[in-house]
N, C-alpha and C positions, 0 to 999 in steps of 0.2 A: 851646475853648469858644465861639468866635464862631459856628460853624455851629449848635450847640445853641441858643444865644441867639436866633439868627435864626428858628429853628423856633418857639421859645416866643413870640416877638413876633408871629409870624403867627397863632398861636392866640389871643393876647391881643387882637389886632385883630378877630378874629371875635367874641370876647366883647363887645367894645366896640360893634361894629355891631349885635349882637343887642340889647344894652341890658339884658337880664334874665338873662344867663348869668354865673354866678359859680363859681369853682373853687378847689381847694386842690391845687396841684401839689407834687411832692416833690423835695427835694434830699437828697443823702446825705452824712452825716458818719460816718466809720468809728471815730473815736477812736484813729487810728493815731499821730498826733503833734499837738502843740499848735497848729501853724500852719495846720491844716486850715481852721479857721473864718476866719482872716484871708485865706487864699487864696480861699476861697469868697466872702467879702464883697467882695474886690477884683473878682472876676468879676461879681458881682451888680451892683455900682455902675457898673462900666465899661460894661456892656452894657444898663443900664437895665431891670433885671428886676422893678421895682416896677410894680404895676397895681392900679387901683381894683377890678378884677374878679377879683382873685386874692390869696389868702394862701398862704404857703408852709408846708408841713409838712417837718420834718427827719426823714428816715428813718435810723435807726441800725441797721445790720445786726448780727446777733448773730454777729460774726466773731471772737470771742475766740480760739478754737482756731486759726484761720487766722493771726491776727496774732501769737500766741505762737509758732506753728511757724515763722514767717518772721523771728522775732527782734525785732519791733517793741516788744513788751511782755513782762513777766515775771509780771504779776498783773492781776487784774480791776480793782484800784484804779487802775492806770495808764490804763485806758480811761476810767474816770470822770474822772480828772484831766485827760486830754486833751480830753474833751468839755466839762467845766464850768469849768476854770480860765480859758480865754479869756473866757467869759461873765461870770465874776466880775470880771475885769480891766476889761472895757468897761462893766460896770454900775457899778463904783466910780468909774471915770474914763473917760467917753465920749470924751474927747480922745485917749485912747491909740489908738483906732481908730475914727474917725468913720464909716468905711465899714461896719464891723461894727455899730456903734450904729444906723446907718440901716437896715441889713438886718434887724436884730432887730425893728424896728417892723412888719415885714411877715411875720414868722414867727408862726404861730398855735399850733403844737404840735410834739411829738415823736411819731414813730410807730415801733413795733417790730413785727417779724414773728415769729409763733410757729412758722413752718415753716422757720426757718433752722437748726434743730438738733434732735437727738433728746434728750429729757429723761427721765431715769429717775426713778421715783417717790421712791426713797430720796434722791437728790440734791436733789429739790424741797424738802425740809425741812431742808436744811443750815443750820447756825448759823455757819459760817465767815464772818468779815467779808471784804470785798473785798480787803484787803491780804494775807489768808491764802489766797485762792483763787489758787494758783499751779500747779494741776493742768493737765494738757494738754487735758482735756475742757471743753466749753463749759458755763458755768453754766446752770442751768435757767431757763425763761422767767419764772417768778414771781420769781426772784432778780433777773433783769434789771429787771423791772418795778418791784420795790420800791426798788431803789437809784437808778434813774432818777427815780422819783417823789420819793423822799426828798430828793435833790439839787435837783430842780426846786422842791419846796415851799419850801425855805429860800431859794433864789435868787429865787423869785417874791415872797416876803415882803419881801425887801430891795428889789426893783425896784418893788414897789407903794409902799413908803415914799418912794421917789425919784420917783414919778410916771411910771415907765417902763412899757412894755408887758410883759405876762407871757406865759408859755408853758405850754400845757396838755399833759397826757399823753394820747395818742390811739392806743393800741396795737391791733394785730390780736388778736382773741380768738375762740375757738370755731371754729377751722378743723380742727385736728388731733383726730381722734376719741379717741385714747388720753388726751390731756391736756386736752380741752375743758372738763370740769367744773372742774378746778382753775384753769385759766387764766381761765375766765369768772368764777369767784369772785374771783380776784385783780383782774381788770378792774373788777368791781363795787366793790371796796374802794378801788381806787387811781385809776382813770381818770375823766376828765371825760366822755369819749365813747369808743366803741370802733369798730373797723372790721370788716367782714365778718360775724362771728357766725353763720355758716351753720348751726352745730349748736345754737344757742340754743333752737330750737324743740323739741329733744329733751329739754330740761330745764325743764319748766313752772314749777317753783318759782323758778328763777333768772330765767326770762323775766318772771315777775310782779314780782320784786324790781327788775329793770331798768325795768319800766314804772312802778312806784311811785316810784322815785328819778328817773325821767325822764332816764336816761342814754341819750344819743343813740347811734344805730348808723348808720354810714356804709357804704353799699354801692352799687356801680355796677350799674345794671340791664342794662348792655350786657355787662360782663365777668363778673359774678357770676351766672351762669345757674342756679346751684344754688338760689338764692333763689326762692321763690314769692311775689313782691311783692304779689300780690292778697290773700294770706292774712295778710300782716303786721299785727300789732296796732299797729304804730307808724305 
């Protein structure tokens, strides 16, 4: 991790020299096992990954099928447990992991990608709770979004009462043509902001709702060439 940290520091130095550049870089948490957060926080503090010019987004890959196939988990509930249990531990008692407590002060949100799996319309409306999702296929995107949001909501309420920083849900929505309407609706209901939304322009009613609710959309002018930024109502 040292080489990766050195590259990030070089980017942070460029932000600092510019004085007006700010970013949200991403780190990944799989939900593979409970010590992921503690190992990541150890790397974060050891290499000085905090910067006044950067907040970190935690990217959660929709890798349920992969992790189940490799024997790390047996249900979707285990992924949620591995992601959120360490956050509850350090929120209740920051002394349990001062490194993770410090890192969370620099985390702004959770990101999900809707392109990590293929969702069937029938599965998208399942009522199975996470403990009963033991199938081999990946849960649909709106299922991931809802349970990540529900756990974040409760955690944030607790952290707010303790005067701690909170974490927002900032998923990708509106990239996959077949699932774009449903995922954009889920993003509107659950997310604070969304990423990409390249197909939002094909759904004027949803676009208007996003505008009324002032739900921000993050997109990179350099990498997201599908966007016509000059025509954006935002």
